C-alpha positions in Angstrom: -20.3 -3.9 -7.0 -19.1 -4.9 -9.6 -21.5 -2.8 -11.7 -19.7 0.1 -9.4 -16.8 -0.2 -10.7 -17.4 -0.8 -13.8 -18.4 3.3 -13.7 -14.6 3.7 -12.9 -13.5 2.0 -16.5 -15.3 3.9 -19.1 -13.1 7.0 -17.5 -10.0 7.5 -18.8 -8.2 8.6 -15.6 -8.8 5.6 -14.0 -9.2 2.8 -16.0 -5.4 1.8 -15.9 -5.5 1.6 -11.5 -8.8 0.0 -12.1 -7.4 -2.8 -14.4 -5.0 -3.8 -12.3 -6.7 -3.5 -8.8 -10.7 -4.4 -9.4 -9.7 -7.7 -10.4 -7.8 -8.8 -6.8 -10.5 -7.5 -5.1 -13.4 -9.4 -6.9 -11.1 -12.2 -6.0 -11.9 -11.4 -2.0 -15.3 -10.3 -2.6 -16.4 -13.2 -0.3 -15.5 -11.2 2.6 -17.8 -8.5 3.7 -16.9 -4.7 4.9 -16.1 -6.6 7.9 -14.4 -10.0 7.3 -17.2 -12.0 7.7 -17.6 -14.9 5.1 -20.4 -14.6 2.9 -22.0 -16.7 -0.2 -24.4 -13.7 -1.2 -25.2 -10.2 -1.1 -28.8 -9.0 -1.3 -30.1 -12.2 -2.3 -27.5 -12.5 -5.3 -24.4 -15.5 -5.1 -21.3 -13.8 -5.3 -18.6 -13.5 -7.8 -15.6 -14.1 -7.2 -13.9 -14.8 -10.2 -11.6 -12.2 -11.9 -9.1 -11.8 -15.1 -5.8 -10.5 -13.5 -2.9 -8.6 -15.6 -1.1 -11.4 -17.5 -4.6 -12.8 -18.1 -4.4 -15.4 -15.6 -8.1 -16.4 -14.4 -8.5 -16.5 -10.5 -11.4 -17.5 -8.1 -11.4 -16.6 -4.7 -8.9 -16.0 -2.1 -7.4 -19.4 -3.2 -7.0 -18.8 -6.1 -5.8 -15.0 -5.5 -3.0 -16.8 -3.2 -2.2 -19.4 -5.8 -1.6 -16.2 -8.4 0.5 -14.5 -5.3 2.8 -17.3 -5.1 3.7 -16.6 -9.4 4.9 -13.0 -7.7 6.1 -13.9 -4.7 9.3 -12.2 -5.0 7.6 -9.3 -5.9 5.0 -9.4 -3.5 7.5 -9.6 -0.3 9.4 -6.6 -2.0 6.4 -4.3 -2.5 5.3 -5.3 1.2 9.1 -4.4 2.4 8.4 -0.9 0.8 5.1 -0.3 1.8 5.9 -1.2 5.9 8.6 1.2 5.2 7.4 4.1 4.0 4.7 3.2 6.7 6.9 2.9 9.7 9.5 6.4 8.1 6.2 8.4 7.9 7.7 9.4 4.1 7.6 8.3 0.7 10.7 5.6 0.0 13.4 7.1 -2.4 15.5 5.7 -5.0 17.8 5.4 -2.7 16.2 3.4 0.0 15.4 0.7 -2.1 18.6 -0.9 -1.6 17.2 -1.1 1.9 14.3 -2.9 1.0 15.9 -5.2 -1.4 17.7 -6.4 1.5 14.5 -6.4 3.8 12.9 -8.0 1.3 16.1 -11.0 0.9 15.9 -11.2 5.0 12.5 -12.6 4.6 13.2 -14.5 1.8 15.6 -16.6 4.1 12.8 -16.4 6.7 9.7 -18.5 4.6 9.1 -14.4 3.7 7.3 -14.6 7.7 5.4 -11.5 8.3 7.4 -10.8 10.9 11.2 -11.7 9.0 10.0 -8.7 7.3 9.0 -5.9 10.6 12.0 -6.8 11.9 14.1 -6.2 8.9 12.0 -2.5 8.4 13.1 -2.3 12.8 16.6 -3.3 13.3 16.7 -0.5 9.6 19.4 1.8 10.5 17.1 4.2 8.8 14.3 3.1 10.9 15.9 3.1 14.2 17.7 6.8 13.4 14.7 8.4 12.0 13.4 11.5 14.1 10.5 13.6 13.5 11.8 17.1 13.8 9.7 19.1 15.4 8.3 22.2 14.0 9.3 25.6 15.5 6.4 28.3 16.0 6.9 31.5 14.6 7.1 34.4 16.8 4.7 36.5 17.4 5.8 39.6 17.2 7.2 38.1 13.1 4.4 37.0 12.4 2.3 40.6 13.1 5.1 42.6 11.9 4.3 40.8 8.4 0.7 41.2 8.9 1.2 45.0 9.2 3.6 45.1 6.5 7.3 44.9 8.3 9.0 42.4 6.3 11.2 41.6 9.5 13.8 44.1 7.9 15.1 46.6 10.1 
């Protein structure tokens, strides 16, 4: 897997993101594609060591967890932002950031339990007031008229 990922690190347009993401993935390499624990892949021992962006060396999922705890405030805020993005079905804008920070603070008061973040999103006005506007089909006579060169002006 590491050799495959190295292909992305030689491309200038890929290296910045992969330099951040790959070490996290490498630390989880003991898990296979369906989440089973493994110690080797096709006869080769799994190497779950990595060096993350701040220079910290991590080893496996336990090392990743320990490192993430050093960034717990940022981690919880990003999780809250991603949950809100998913719940609203749209990207989070700058005006949503006070809500994201509020959800993260509420999560912190509840020991950063995932359920506290989910409840923060679900109980938010942004989520409860979120309505998908149904698309209105264009009348067929308008479409046919436009195809014939009629721009609908009469």
